[in-house]
N, C-alpha and C positions, 0 to 999 in steps of 0.2 A: 588488481581489478579483473573481474571475469570478462571473458571474451565477448559475451553478448552485449554487455553495457558499453564496452569499448567500440564494438561495431555500430551500435546505435549512434554514439557520438561521432564516429567517423562518417557515417552516412548522413548525419545532420549537416556536417560541414560540406559534403559534396552535393547534397540535394538542392536544386533551385528552390528558393523560398518565395512564397506568395502571401502568407498570412502572418507569420511570426518573425520578429527581428530582434536580435540581441545586441545590447550595447555592451560590448566586451570591456571597454574602458571603465565604465561605471561598475561593472561586475568586479573587476580587479580592485578598484578603489574600495568598494564595500568589503571585499574579502580581506584586504590588508588592514583595514580599520579594526576588524574583530578578531584577527588571527590569534592574538595573545589572550583573549578572554577565555572564561570557563565555558565549556560546552557540555552541560549535564545531559545524561541519558535518562529517559523515563524508566521507571522501575516496574510499571504495570501492576501496581498494587492498590488501585483505586477500590474503595469499599463497594461491595455488591455488584462490581463489574467483573473483577478477576478474583479467583480463589486465593485465599491466604496460603493454602497448601501448595508448596512449590511443585511437587510431582504432578498434582492434578491440574495445575495451571497449564501444563503443556497441552493437554487434550482440549481445554477451553479455547486457547488461542488458535489451535489448529482449526476448529470448527468456525471460530470467528472469521478466520481468513479464507475459509471456503466461500463465505458469502459477504466479504468485506468490500462492498461496492455500492455506489449509487443510492444516496439517501435523500437527495433533493427532489422537490416537485416543481417541474418547469412551468406549470400553468397556475401556480398559486404564489402569493407573496404576503409578507407581513406588512404592517402599516408603514414601516420605514422603507419598504421596497425590497427588503432582503428575501432570500430564498427560504421557503418553508421546507423544513426537513422532518423526517420521521422522528417521533418522540415516544418514549416509553418510560414508565415508572420502574424504579428498582424495588427491592423488598422493603425498603424503608419509606416507600411512597414518594421518593424524590424523583423529579423528572430529569431525563437526559435526552440528548438529541444525537442524531447521526450514528457513528460507530459505537459510541458509548451506550446509546439506547439499545442497539442490537445486542451488545454485550450484557446489558442488564437483563434482557429477555432470557439469555442462556443461564445466567446466575439465578434468576427468579425461579426457573424450573429445576435446575440441577444442583444449585447451591455449591457446596465444596466438593461434590462428588466428581469422580472421573467420568468422562463421557466417551463411551465406546461406540463402535459402528452399530452394534445391535440396538443400542439406545436410540440412535438417530433414525434407523429404519422403523422403529416402533413409534416414535414421537411424530415423525413427518410422513406417516403412511398415506396421507391424502392432502389435497390442497386446502381443504377446510381446517384440518388439524394444523397445518403450517400457518395459516392466517391467525388461528387462535393463539398459537405459540407466540407470535409477534404482535400480540394485541397492544395497541398504543394509540397515539394521536397522530393524525396525518399518516395514513397507512404506509407500510413499508413498500417502496416501489419494487417492481420486478420480483414479486414474491413467488410466482410460478417458476421463474428461472432459478431462483435460489433453491427451491425444492429439488429441481433436476440436479443441480450441482451437489447438494447434500446427499442425494440418493447415489449418484455416481461415486462420490468419495467414500460412502459407507461400503459399497460393494467392492471398491478397489482395496480398501483397508482389510476387509475380510479375506480377499483373494491373495494379497501379497504381504500384509503386515500384521496378521493375526488379530485384526480388529481393533488395534490400539495405536493411536497416533504417535505414542512415545517410541514405538518400534521403528518409525521412519528415521528418527534421530540416531538410533543405534545402528541401523542399516547403513546410514550415511556417514558413520564414523565421526559424528559431531563435526563434520566439515560441510560448508555451504556448497562447495563445488569439488568434484572428485577429479579423477584422472582416467587414463585408459583402462586401468585395472579395477577401479572402484568408484561407483557413483557417489556424489555428495547429495545433501538433502534437497537442494534446489533441482538437481538433475532427476532425482527420484520423483519429486512432485510433478515436474514438467513431463517426464516420460510416461509415468503411470496414470496420472490423473489428467487425461487428455483434454477434457472439457474444462475442468475446474481450474487447473493451473497451466496447462499446456497451450491454451488457445490465445494467450495474451501476446499476440504478434500481429504485425501488419505489413503489407506491401504497398509501396507507392510506385506507380509506373509513370515514367516520363518518356519523352521521345527517344532518349538515348540510353536509358538505363532503368533497371528495377532496383529499388532500394528496400531492403528487408529490415524490419525493426522488431527485435525480440525484447519486450519490456519486462515481462514476468514480475509484475509489481507485487502481487499477493504472495507468490512463492518466496520472494526475497524478504517481504515484510514479516512473514512467519519466522524466518531465521533471525531477523533483527530483533523482534519482540522477545523471542525465546532467549537470545543472548543477553539482552539487557537485564532480564529477570535472573538469568543464571549468574551474571556478575554480581547481582545484589543478593544472591541467595545464601551467602556464607558457606559456599562449598556444597550445598545440597544438590545443585544442578551443575552439569559440566558445560563450561562456555564453549562457543564455537571456535575451533582452532584457526580457521582462515577467515575471520570476520572481515578482514580488509578486502576480501574478494567480493563481498556483497555490494551490488550496484545500486544506483539511484532508484528511489521509489516514485515512479511517474504517476502521480495522482492529480487532483484538481486544486488542492490547497497550495502546493509548492509553486506552480506557475502564477497563482494569485499573489504570492509573496514577491516574486520577481517583478510582476507588473506593478505592484504597489510601490516598489522602489525605483520604478521606471528603468529597470534593466531590460524588461521585455516591453516591446510595443507591438501593437496588432494592426492589421489592415482595417480600414473603416468598417467593412462588412462584418468582420469577426468581432470587432468592438461592439457593434450594434446587436449582434446575436447574444453576446455575453450580457450586455446591459438589459436586454429584453427577455432573458432567460429562455431563449430559443435553443432547443437541444441541438447539439452538433451531431451530424451523422457519424456513427461509429465506424472508424476506419477511413473517414474522409481525410483529405489532405490537410484541412485546417486542424482537425483533432490530432492527427499524427504529428504535425509540426509542433503543436503545443507540447506534446509529451516528449518528443525527441529533443526539443530545445531545453526542456527541463532536465533531461539526463545530461546533456552537454554542459549546462550551466553548473549543475551540482558537481560534476567531475572536475570542472575548471576551478570552482571554489575550493574543493578539497585539495587539489594540487597546490594552489597558491598558499592556502593556509598552512599546509603541512611543510612546504618549503621554508616558510618563515619560522614555524615552530621548531623545525629541525635545526635551524641556524641558532636558535636560542636554547637548544637542548631541552625542549619541552616534549612531553609525550605526544605522539602523533595521533591524529583522529582517524576514524573510519566514517563511512557514509551515514551511519546511524546518528552521529553527532550533528552532521550537516542537516540531515532530514528532520530531526527534532526541532532544531532552531528554525528552519524554514517553515515547517508545519505550524509552529506557534505564530510566526510572523504572518503567515497567510490567513490564519483564523481571525487575526485582528485587523487585517488590511481593509480599507474602505472599498466598498463595491462587491459585486458578485463574482464567484468563480464560474468557469464555464460548466455547462451541464451537458452530459452525454448519457443516454440511456443504454448503458453497457454493463456487462458483468466483469469487465477488466479492472475497474477501479472506482 
């Protein structure tokens, strides 16, 4: 496991908690119950969201993850009280919501084609062009911020990676994390794309200490998504060599899954904010506690499950297996997830 995720978990244990509390006993019980089950990985082959062409898939998911954050509208709700999210049609006229709606917009315009930096600079040349590209229902939140990140990413690609996202994988030697001699893919994303991938970190100040949390959600998700497709590509794409180093994906569906199973409990004030869809302040203690607890819980789950699987001589899991299971549980869990108007997740 990479040093950033381990440090997040360590700081979560040390930091005084005010808003989020974890029932470790229940977490252990749940992990033990599912340890010997199958943990499928998504293949990211959904029609009209991701290209069929494996090589061109790489560029699509790179741009997806440049702007893969914040789809919910805090001041609107459906009849059942659930959060209204950005929706868009794919080329078959089918509606999708959230990240899949965003992906449908990319495929709607580019189809099976590879997406290069020059294409992005042309298509997102103005805010009005960007809004038109993401045409759908319940507009895409933070569209101006998304255009800024798309522009930064295109310029960085042109400056350091010959305009093509695939070159990041090659430069990183198909490793998520590198060493003192060679940077891995996550390192390259965080160090070169300072706004887009490098800014997903927070500091919490207390009377006695400063706690630093490097989450790097979208940088690590890019690697996880690529690796899952690579494994399913029949040798057309090279898998990530150190996939076990990729850390937890600290988003909003995973803590919802833990809260739904009563592994997480929240202070009354935070509970009320989540129920009423009141956006949490980005970088606030409540928001950082949710994300840090999610990282800690995922690492704990992975450790318990792999200890049991190793004793039974079963293949070990990586964080992608845990993330996929938790993400699906979170989507089905009753209630709302927390909302934060942030570019981090």
